[in-house]
MARMI-725324 format. One record per residue: x, z, y of N, C-alpha, C, O in turn. Coordinates in steps of 0.02 Angstrom, whole numbers, plus 50000, padded with zeros to 5 digits. Last residue first. Layout:
# residues N
XZYXZYXZYXZY;...
This chain:
# residues 144
541895375355820541485377255877540825373955875540415375055920;542605382455673542345376655709541895379055766541555384155760;544025393055662543295392255660543095385955701543375384555753;545495389655567545165390555631544415389155625544205384755588;545765398655416545685392255450545325393555516544905397955521;546865412655408546205409755401546175403155441546515402355491;548475412755331548055413455390547385409855380547355404655347;548615419755166548725414255213548265415155273547725418055267;548865437655149548615431055129548755425855183548985427555237;549185450055193549735445955167549505438955147549925434755129;548005455755229548485454655283549075450455259549435447655300;547315457355106547105452155153547605450855209547635445255234;548055468655047548145461855026547895456555075548245451555085;547675481455084548225478355120548275470955105548525467155147;546715485254994546515484555064547055481155106546905478255158;547495485854879546975480754883546735479854956546565474254976;548275497154907548595490454903548075484954909548205479854941;547265506954900547645505954962547985499054962547975495555013;546905505654766546405504254819546765502954885546575498454922;548105509554704547855502754696547325500954748547305495254771;548225523154747548765518254758548495511154755548645507154800;547045528754699547185528854771547705523554787547635519754836;547275526954561546725523354594546825523154670546695518054701;548295536054540548435528854532547895524654566548035519454595;547605547754559548135546054606548325538754601548495535554651;546765547054448546465546854514546995545154567546845541454615;547675548854345547355542254353547035541554422547025536154450;547935562454366548475557554373548185550554384548425546854427;546675567554338546945568354406547525563454417547585560554471;546605564154202546105561554249546365562054321546275557354360;547655571154143547695563854146547185560954194547315555754225;547195584554165547875582354183547895574854193548125572354245;545915584754109545995585954181546675583454205546725580554259;546255582253974545785577854010545865578654085545895573654122;547135592853936547365585853942546905581353981547135577054018;547445607354007546855603753984547015596353992547025593754048;548965615653956548555611554001547925609153966547875609053905;550275626253964549655625253927549185621553976549045624054030;551915619753993551285622654016550725621553966550705616453931;553045613553938553105620253967552435623653984552415629753989;552735600753886553145605453847553085612653872553065617353832;551995594553985551695595253919552085600153874551795603253830;552915594954092552265598354097551975599554028551725604954013;553975587054040554085594054061553425597854062553385603354036;553325574754018553645578353962553735585653980553585590053939;552915571754149552415572754097552715576554038552395580954010;554185570654211553725575854232553175577054180552985582754169;554725559354144555055565954140554575571454158554545576554124;553785549354181553915550954110554215557954104553985561954064;553895549554322553245550754288553355552854216553055557654192;555245546254338555005552854359554335554554327554225560254306;555265533054292555645538254258555405545154275555365549554231;554425527154391554245527054320554615532454281554305535954241;555205529754507554505532054501554295532354428554015537354406;556385523154478556395530454486555695533254479555595538454447;555885510054478556195512854418556215520454421556075523754371;555425508854612554955508154555555245511254492554895514754455;556665510254680556105514854692555605514754635555365519954613;557325498954632557595505654617557045510854627556985515454586;556505489254690556565489654618556845496354595556625499154545;556725491954827556045492454798556085493154722555725497154694;558085489654839557825496354854557125497254823556965502554797;558105475854808558465480554766558205487654776558105491354728;557375470954917557125469954849557455474954801557125477854759;558235474955021557545477255020557245476554949556905481054925;559405468154992559415475354991558715478154986558595483054951;558955455055012559185457154946559195464754940559015467454888;558655455455150558135454155101558335456455031557935459454995;559195468555255559365462655217558845461655162558625466455131;558605479255322559185475955351559355469355318559625464855350;557595487155273557405480955307557985476955334557885471755365;558245498355216557865493855174557695487255208557645482155174;558915508355283559255501855277558845496655241559065490955236;558075519555277558265516955342558585510055339558535506155387;556885516455143557405520255178557615516755241557355511355257;555855512755057555805511455129556285515855168556105518555221;556175516454928556035509454942556045507855016556215502355036;556355530454932556895526054910556785518854932557265515454951;555125535154981555745537055015556325532454995556735530755037;554225529554889554175527954961554825529454997555055525455038;554635535554769554675528254778554665526354852555045522054874;554355548954796555045546854781555125539354792555625537154819;552965547954812553385550154868554105548054857554435545654903;552575544254683552465539654739552885541454800553135537154835;552935555954616553245549654597553165544454653553625540754668;552095565354677552825565954684553185559454666553675557554698;550835560254634551005560754705551755561154716552035557754759;550855561154494550755554754527550975554754600551265549954624;551075575154482551525570254450551465563554485551975560554503;549995580654547550655581554576551155576654545551605574154580;548955577654460548985574454525549665574954557549885570354591;549345586154354549285578954344549315575154410549655569954415;549305598954418549925596354388549905588754379550385585254395;547955599654457548495600154506549145597354479549495593654515;547365598954331547245593654379547775593754434548015588454455;547815611154279548005604854246547915598954293548325594454296;547175620054363547905619854362548155613354331548635610354354;545845617054326546065616054395546835615654399547095611254433;545835620554191545725613554210545965612154281546245606854295;546045634254207546515630254167546445622854185546945619454193;544925638654284545595638554313546105634454273546545631354302;543415628454260543835634354261544545633154285544745627654302;542505617954267542805619554203543285625454203543525627454150;541925616254396541575613954336541845616654270541475617654222;542765621754492542045623054495541695621454429541225624854410;543995616554453543905623754457543165625554455542955630154421;543755602854465543905605754399543805613354399543555616154350;543605602054604543045600254559543145603254489542685605854459;544885605954643544305609954664543705608454620543345613054600;545645595554586545755602454565545165606954583544965611254544;545145584654660545065584854586545155591954560544785594154516;545585588354787544865587654774544735588054698544265591354677;546975587954769546645594254787545895594054774545605598954752;547125574254738547335579354691546995586054706546745589354660;546715568254856546315567154795546495572354742546055574654705;547785572554937547105574554952546655573854891546255578254875;548855566054877548855573354879548145575954893547945580954864;548475552854901548535555254833548525562854830548215565754785;548555552655041547915551355007547925553854935547435556754912;549935554555055549465559555082548775558755050548445563655034;550365542554996550565548954967550095554554991549885558754951;549835533355086549615533255016549775539954983549355542654947;550595536655197549865537855199549575537655129549115541455114;551825531955155551735539155162550995541055168550795546455148;551575518155160551765521355096551655528955099551415531955051;551335516655297550815514955248550955518455182550505521255151;552585520155350551985524055367551425522855317551085527555296;553355509755295553505516755278552905521155292552735525455252;552775498655357552755499255284552885506455262552565508855216;553105501555491552405500955470552335501755395551875505055371;554515501455488554155507555507553425507355485553145512455464;554755487655439554925493655401554555499855423554295503455380;554175473555423554035478555475554125485355441553645488355418;555165460655379554875466755353554795471555412555275473455445;554915443455382555145449255419554785455355391554185455255379;555395427855330555045433955309555335439755348555945440755348;556145416655352555475416855380555065422955359554465423055369;557445416955315556975413855268556255414255292555805412255256;557995424055419558185417055411557715413455364557595407455372;557525436955396557255433255453557425425755447557025421655468;558265439755280557535440455279557235436455336556745432855326;559575438755319559315433455276558565433855271558235428755259;559735442655495559715444455424559425438755383559075434455410;560865437155615560185436655591560185438255516560595435555479;
C-alpha cells in the first residue's frame, strides 16, 4: 500500500493528467483567439506577439503537466509532491527563459505579448477555481 493511500489520500492520476492537459488545450485555444483578435484590431505584429505570449504560457503549462503527472507520480505521496514541485520549478524557469528569448530575438508588441500570456494564466486559474469545490469537505446531508 502506498503512503498516499495509507494517509487517506488517493491521487486519481489519469483524471488529474486529463484535467491538466485540458487546461493546456484551453490555453492554446485562448492564444489563437487572442492572436485572431490582435490581427483584426492591430495588425500582424500584434498577432505574432500574441501568439508568442500565449505560446509561452501554454508551453510552460504543458511542461508542468507532463512532469507533474508522469506515469510514476501517483505511486508514492512523496514522489507526487516532488514531481509537482519540480514541474512548478520547470514551468517558472521556462517562462523566464522563453520571455528573455522572445524579447531578445523578436520585434514584438509588448501589450499583445503580455496580454496573451496573462490570458493563458486566467485559463489556468479559472480551471482551478472550477475544480476547488470537488476538493472541499463533503456537503452536509440535506434535511428531509
